C-alpha positions as a printed Julia matrix, in Angstrom:
119×3 Matrix{Float64}:
 -13.83  -130.18  -121.88
 -16.6   -129.64  -119.31
 -17.59  -131.75  -116.36
 -21.08  -131.71  -115.06
 -22.9   -132.44  -111.89
 -25.71  -135.09  -111.13
 -28.2   -132.53  -112.17
 -26.4   -131.4   -115.13
 -25.18  -128.67  -114.15
 -21.86  -127.15  -115.16
 -18.77  -127.34  -112.61
 -15.75  -127.25  -114.23
 -14.58  -125.9   -117.64
 -10.95  -126.09  -119.2
 -11.97  -122.62  -120.63
 -12.07  -120.9   -117.49
 -11.82  -123.45  -114.68
 -14.32  -124.1   -111.93
 -17.7   -122.67  -112.32
 -20.56  -122.11  -110.16
 -23.28  -125.07  -110.0
 -26.2   -122.43  -109.86
 -25.4   -120.04  -112.43
 -22.44  -121.83  -114.88
 -20.35  -118.68  -114.54
 -16.65  -118.88  -113.71
 -16.59  -118.68  -109.63
 -14.68  -115.27  -109.71
 -17.54  -113.72  -111.89
 -20.49  -115.46  -109.77
 -23.08  -113.18  -107.94
 -25.59  -116.1   -106.65
 -24.48  -116.02  -102.91
 -24.46  -111.92  -103.0
 -27.72  -110.57  -101.29
 -30.28  -109.07  -103.27
 -31.78  -105.45  -102.9
 -35.71  -106.73  -102.84
 -37.16  -104.77  -105.91
 -40.08  -102.6   -104.75
 -41.66   -99.32  -105.37
 -39.17   -97.36  -103.02
 -41.74   -96.85  -100.48
 -41.23   -98.09   -96.65
 -44.51   -99.03   -95.23
 -45.2    -99.02   -91.72
 -48.17  -101.07   -90.37
 -49.71  -102.23   -87.23
 -50.62  -105.88   -86.51
 -51.82  -107.93   -83.85
 -53.29  -111.12   -85.85
 -51.58  -114.0    -84.18
 -50.34  -112.81   -81.84
 -52.56  -113.45   -78.48
 -53.77  -109.91   -79.23
 -50.35  -108.17   -78.6
 -49.94  -105.25   -81.1
 -46.48  -105.23   -83.3
 -45.77  -102.48   -85.68
 -44.59  -104.02   -89.02
 -41.7   -102.29   -91.3
 -41.5   -103.56   -94.63
 -39.93  -102.44   -98.16
 -36.48  -101.28   -96.48
 -34.21  -101.05   -99.68
 -31.44  -102.65   -97.44
 -29.96  -106.33   -96.93
 -27.92  -108.27   -94.53
 -26.14  -106.44   -92.08
 -27.24  -102.81   -93.14
 -30.71  -103.94   -92.11
 -30.19  -105.96   -89.04
 -28.01  -102.63   -88.18
 -31.55  -100.35   -88.84
 -33.43  -102.85   -87.08
 -31.42  -102.8    -83.83
 -31.02   -98.9    -83.83
 -35.1    -98.67   -84.37
 -35.71  -100.87   -81.5
 -33.29   -98.67   -79.3
 -34.89   -95.84   -80.57
 -38.5    -97.12   -79.33
 -37.29   -98.58   -76.28
 -38.94  -102.14   -76.87
 -37.88  -105.36   -78.03
 -38.52  -106.61   -81.95
 -37.28  -108.8    -84.35
 -35.77  -109.11   -88.06
 -37.89  -111.87   -90.37
 -37.64  -112.36   -93.58
 -36.63  -108.75   -94.34
 -39.31  -107.65   -92.31
 -38.59  -105.3    -89.24
 -41.05  -105.91   -86.29
 -41.12  -103.79   -83.45
 -43.36  -104.85   -80.12
 -46.16  -102.28   -79.59
 -47.89   -99.42   -81.66
 -44.84   -97.44   -82.53
 -45.89   -96.29   -85.92
 -45.81   -92.62   -85.38
 -42.42   -92.84   -83.94
 -40.7    -94.98   -86.67
 -42.34   -93.19   -89.49
 -40.69   -89.98   -88.1
 -37.52   -91.63   -87.87
 -37.55   -93.57   -91.22
 -38.17   -90.04   -92.9
 -35.34   -88.39   -91.1
 -33.05   -91.12   -92.3
 -34.01   -90.28   -95.77
 -36.74   -93.1    -96.62
 -40.2    -92.65   -98.22
 -42.67   -93.81   -95.91
 -46.39   -94.22   -95.88
 -48.13   -95.71   -92.79
 -50.6    -98.52   -94.05
 -53.27  -100.47   -92.38
 -55.37  -100.13   -89.14
């Protein structure tokens, strides 16, 4: 016997018990909640941007193949290395100021394939 929720997703089966409403897999086999490493070409891009920031320049680091706490730790260490502030938004590391050269060297030293992009 299988029970379904209002949207038609499986929530319980007598075969294996509780099921994930998103993937219909048994709860102990579900991988929906785990962060996924973003698919990309394996190249970390370091670029500079000033649009929509009142003329202030930030350096963006995109394509880093890390997720969750690892990405947050990397962002913190890069900000400390540059001696400036910044943020982590939607998997993109923002560092205040034009720090492309310093960041490219640091990321290369950490084993990433790095390319400078943009102006």
